[in-house]
N, C-alpha and C positions, 0 to 999 in steps of 0.2 A: 504494500500500500504506500502511495506517495506521501511525502511529508507535507505537501501542500494542504492547507486547511479547507480549501474549496477546490474541487475538481470540475472541470468543464469539458464535456465531450460532445462534439457536434456530429450529427448524423443527418445528412440532407439539410432540411430547413428547421430541424429540431435540435435544441441544446439541452443536454442532460447536465444539471448542476447538482453536485453532491457535497453536502456538508461533511467534512472529513476530519472529525475528532472522535472516532468511535470509542476510544478508551475513556473519554470524558462524556460519553453519551451525547456527543455532538453539541455540548453546552455552548451557549452563545456568549463567548468571551468578547471582550472589547475588540480584539483582533478579528474574530470571526464576523462580528456585526459589521465592522468596517469593510471586510472583504466581500460580504454579501452585497453591500451598497455598491462597491466598486464593480462587482461582477454584473449586476443588473444595469448599472449606468453604462457600462461598456457594451453589453448585449443590446441595449436600446439603440446604439449607434451601428450595430452590425446588420447590414441590409440582407445578409444571407440567412438570418434566423427569424422565424415567424411563430415560434412556440417554444416554451421552456418547460421541462420537467424538473421539479425541485424535490430532492429526496435526501436522506441521511445515509451515511456509511454504516454497514452492518445491518443486523436485524433487530437490535435492541431498541434503538431510538431514532426517530426523525430528529428531534432535539429535545433535551430535557429542560430547555429554557435558559434563562440567564445563568451564567456561571456564578453560582452563589459563593464558591470558594474565593473567586476573584473579587466579587462584590463585598464580601466580608472584610476584605483588606482595603478596598478603594471606595466603598460606598456605591450605591446605585441610585441614579435618578436620570430621567431622560436628558437633562441638561449636563450630566456628568461627562458626556462625550464631546463637550464643547459646542454642541448644536450642529456638528458636522456629520453625525452618523444617524441617519433616520431611515431604517429599513422600510417602514410604512410608506414613506415618500418615494424611495427608490423603486419598490415593487409596485406602488400605486401609479407611478409615472411610466412604468413599462408598458408599451403600447400593444403588445401581443399577448395572447393567453398564457397563463402560468398554470400548470397542472401540478398539484401537490401530491406526491406519492408517499403517503405516510406509512413508513415501514416499521414503526415501533412507538415508543413514548413520544407524545407531543404535549408537553407540560408547561402551563403558565405562559411564559414568553414564547415557548415553542408552539403552544396552541395558537397564540396570536400570529406567529409567522405562518402557520398553516392557513389561517383565515385570510391572510393577504393573497392567497392563491385564488384563481378563478374557479377551478374545479378540483375537488378532492377525491382521490382514490385511496384505499387503505388495504394493508395486509391484515391477515388474521392476528398478527402480533400487535397491531396498533392499539394504543390506549391514550385517551385524551383526559386532561385534568386541568382545572383552573384553581390553582392554590394561592392566588394573590393574597387572599384574606389570611392565609396561614403564615405566609412568609413576610407579611407586613408591607406589601407593595400594592399600590393602586394601578390598575391597568392603564396603559398609556399608548398602546399600539392598536386599539380598536376593538378588543374583545368584548368589553361591556356593551357595546352598541351592535356589533355585527352578529354575535352569537344569538341574541334574542330574536333578531330578525330572521335568522336561519332556522332555528328549532323551536321558537316560541319563548315568551317571557318566563313562563313557569319552569320549563325545563332548564333554561339558562340560569335562573336563580338557584335551582337545586344544585347545579354544578358549582356555581360561584360560592354558595353559602356552605356547602359541605366539603368541597375539594376532592370529592370522590372520583374515581376513575370511570370513564365511559368507554366500554369495549367497542370493537369495530362493528360487530353485528348490530348492536343497539344504535351506534352512530349512523349506520346505514338506514335503519328503521326510522330514526328521527329526522332523516334528510340532511344530515351533516356531511356525509360522504355519499358519492354516487354508486360505488361498487366496492366489494371486498374480494380480495384475491389471496391465494396461498402466497407465502413470502417470496418464493422464487418466481412467481408469475406477475408480481406487482409492477416492477419497472418495465418489463416488456409490454404489459398492458397499457401502461401510461405512455410509453413511447408510441405505441400503435394509435392510441387516441390522439396524441399530439400530431402524428403524421396525417391522420384523417382531417384534423383541424386545418393544417397548412394547405390542404387542397381547396379550401374556400378561397374565393376571390380576395386577394390581399387587401385591397382598398376597403371592401365591405367588411372584412374580418376586423380590421382596426376600428372602423367606424361603429360597428355593432357593439364591440366591447366597450367603447367609450360611451355609447348611448345607454347601455345597461348600467354601467357604473355611475354615470352622471345622474341618471334617473333614480337610482337607488338612494341618492342623497336628497331627492325632492319629495314633495307630497305626491300622491298618486295622480291627482288632477294636473299638477304642473308637469309631471313626467309624461303624461299623455300628450299634453300640448307641445312639449319639447320633441317628442317622437314625430308628431305631425310636421313641425317646423323643419327638422332635419331630413325627414323623408322628402318633403317638397324641395328642399335645397339640393339634395342628391339627385332627384329626378331630372333636374335641369341639365345634368351632365350625362344623362343616359340616352342613347339613341335606340331607335327601333331595331337596328341591325344588331347592336350589342345584346339586347334583350333576347333576340331570336337565337343568337349564338349560345348564350347562357342557357336558354331553354333546352337546346339540343344536348349540351353537356350534362345537364341535370338528368335528362331522360336517359341518356346512355349510362350514367352512373347508377341510376335506379335499376336498370336492366342487369348491370353487372353484379348488383348486390342481391339479386333474387336467386 
């Protein structure tokens, strides 16, 4: 295994990004948080990549969250990084889809990192936990707001107030993850899904992700109005010939999938 704390492997238009501190359960040290930001900022400039799979090395942990051993020496606060390390911003600004392949523990800050992804897949080893209230940290990377919108307020409160683990099968039932796989099947399945995603028209893929994400932050009514506005704006750039070509491609793809 490489000594690099993040590994990036590109296959076609898909980049596999692996958190590589397995002996520390891929804990989010200052250095790893910084490298995550650098990696996604760089990938955002890479015109050859149109989807990312994010996972952790080994089968024990996606990431166990903030490195508490390090935090016990240096303290922990969102401003402690000098304001220059913001994973939520770097992943939030990434214009293409991010698939989280959750291969093991995703705890507290690790749970928040998972929720920064667009789609979550999990192995049977995956376990989610929100232990903020136990370790004395208030969420600052989105968990308190995102989780309740994904699985419902009551379930999110149960996890937040108890710190109990949520297993992969229950996470799938609750709608947190889309699919659950055997450990050895997880990353290949995530890569296949990413490959399917990159077959979408690039301009539409980027616009669609932005529309969903931006609408998520609006009221339902405002989100519908924004959809109409962007739909009309995009329609001005679409010709009848391009629609016909797209129709033929979609029809052919449908036939090949039967």
